[in-house]
N, C-alpha and C positions, 0 to 999 in steps of 0.2 A: 709423829704424834697426830698431825693433821690427816694423814692417810688412814690412821686407825679410826678417827672420828668419821671420815667420809665413808669408810667401809662398815661402820657400825649399824647402818640402816636408819640412823636419826637424820632428820632433814639437815642438809649441809650444803651451802652454796658459797662459792668464792666470788668476791666482787673485784672488778677491774683487771686483775691479772692472775694467771695460774702459776703458782710456784713450780719450778722445774721438778718433774717427776711425779707431781701430785695428779691423781685421777679423781676428778670431782666435777660437779656441775659448776658452770661458770656464767656470770653475767658481766658483759663488757661492751664497750663501744666497738664499732667496726673500724678498728685501727688500720687494717689493710685497705679497705674501700675508701676511707677518708683520705689516707695518704695518697693513694693512686689518683683520686679525684683532684687533689691539690696539685700534684705534679703535672697531671694532664692539662689542667687549666692554665698553669704557668707556661707550659710548653706551647699550648695553642696561642697564648698571648705573645709568643716569640722569645721567651726566656730560654737560654740554653745553658746557663750555669746556675743550677738550683742547689741550695745548701740544705744540709740535714744537721740539726743540732739536737743533742740528747744527753742526758746523764749517762755515764758509762755503767750500764746495768745489763750485762749480757745474759743474765739468768732470768730477766723479767720478760714474760711473754709479750707484753705490750710493746716494749722496745724492739724486740726481735721482729714482731709483726710489722711495725712501722718501718723499720730499716729494710726488711726484705721487700716490702711493697715499694718503698722509695727506689731501691736499686732496680727492681723490675720495671717500674714506670719510666725511669730514666732510660733504660735500655730500649723499651718499647717505643719511646718517643725519639729514638736516635740521638740522644744527648751524649756528650762526651763523658768519659769516665768520671763519675761524681766524687770519687775518693778525695780529690783536693778540696772539695767543698763541704766535707764532713767535719764536724767538731763534736768531740766527746768530752763532756764536762765531768770533773771529778765529783763523786757523790757528796763529799763534805760541803760542797757549795750550796746544796739544797737547803741547808739550815743557816746559811750565811748570806742573806739577801744582798747586802752591799757588794760583796765579792762576786756573787753570781751575776749581778747587773754589770759589773766591771768586766767579767769574763765574756759575757755576751757582747758588750760594746767592743772589746778588744778583737773578738773573733769577727764581728761584722766589719770593723775597720780594716782588718787584715784582708778579708775577702774582697772588699770593695776597692782596695788600693793595691 
């Protein structure tokens, strides 16, 4: 349905993320550049174990861009395989703030210990 609207010639712009398979104009932040800058800054400061936390949304372009940039920046900076420092949160936590905070706390505790 969204593709039919985009193809109709009417003004149509997608904000924040592009649904998989949709061809349309998009306005979003620089997910890749911001992620790369963050990893580069942490690596320059001497950090070698850099974590990546995200909701598990493989079809979201924003998540894919951030993760792709994270993995490339880790490799470019000669960091160890970042896989052990990745945490993917279940989507239902997004609407359950107390459980989401607990999940982040648990992940941080595990990574730090």
